[in-house]
N, C-alpha and C positions, 0 to 999 in steps of 0.2 A: 302423479308428484307434479309432474313438471307443469300438466294445466293449471293446477291449485295453487300451484307453488310453493311447494311444499317440502320440504327439505330433512335429510335424515335426522339433523339436531331435532326436529319438531316432533320425530314419532318414540324419541326415549322414554315416554313416558306409556305410550301404548303399549311397548312393549314389556316394559318394567326391567328396564335396564338403565346403565349409566352411563355409557357411551354412544357416541354416535356409529363406531367401528361397529358395536354389537347389534345396531339396527340392521347395518350391513350385513351380516350374516343371515339372517329374516330376510333382504330383500334378493341377495345372491342365492338363496335356497341350502347355504351350509347348516342353517337350522330350521325347524317347522315349527312354527308358532302354533299354539293352543288353542281352542274354539274362543274362547274368550278374548285372545290376544285378536282373533280374527274379527271378531264383532266388534273390535275397541278400532280397530283400522278401518273398517267398513265405515263406521261413526266419522272417523275422523275423514274421511275422505269425501263423506255424504253420499256413498252407494249402498249397496246390499250387500248382501253375500253374495250373490248370485253375480252380481256385477264384477264381484272383486274377484271371485275364483272363476268364472267366464268372461276376462273383459273381452267387449268390443268399443267400435269407435263411439267416443263419448256423443251422447246425444246435448247439446249446448240447452236445449228449451230444457229438459231433464234435470240438468245442473242447476239452472236457472232455479228453477222451481225447487229442488231438494235446499239451495242456498236460502231462499225466503224462508220455505220451512224451519232450517235451523236457525235462522235470525230471528223471527216469533218464538222457538220455543226457549232460545236461549233468553230473549228479553224477558218473558215469562217467569223463566226460571229464575234470574236476579231477583226480582220482586218480590217482597214479602208479602204482598196480597194474594188469595185464594180464589184464581178464577174458577168462576162456574163454566158450564160449556158454553152459555150462550157469550157469555166476555171471550172466551180463547177460541169463539170461532168471529167474532170482533175484531180481535189481534189477527188473526191471522188473513180477513177480509183487508184488513188496512195496507198487511204486511204485502199482500198478491196486488193492490192497488197502485200500491208505491213501489215496487219492488220490480213491477215489468217493465218500469221505466227504464229504458235503454241507456240511461244518462247515469242511472246511481248505483253510485259504488256499495260495497258490500259494509262500508264504513259508517255512510251516511242512512242507510237502510236499517241499520244497530241505531244509531244515535237518534232517528225518526221515531222509532218503535220502542225506543228507552226513555223519551221526550213524552212521549203519549200514554205509557204506561205510568209515571211516574204523577199524571198529573188525577 
């Protein structure tokens, strides 16, 4: 969470609770999340359930790849267009070519993809 700059407040909807304190119960082990909450948490953190359950040192390359994929998926999901497989692959290629630039931020990548998709 620290690496991804995610706060407890950002996870309220993941756990289906109403307060940051309730999220804290899950994070400290006072409560156990159900499988759907675990999946939602892994999705929010951009990792797999295995990575969530058996954390290791974060792989910065894999984290960047996960962010690029998530940005492309979010951009396509925000569109009303029904993407063919060929179009989806094209969006992913564009996302990777732009997203691998070390200087690009997540927000810039999202804006780039959003502009491309709306064309």
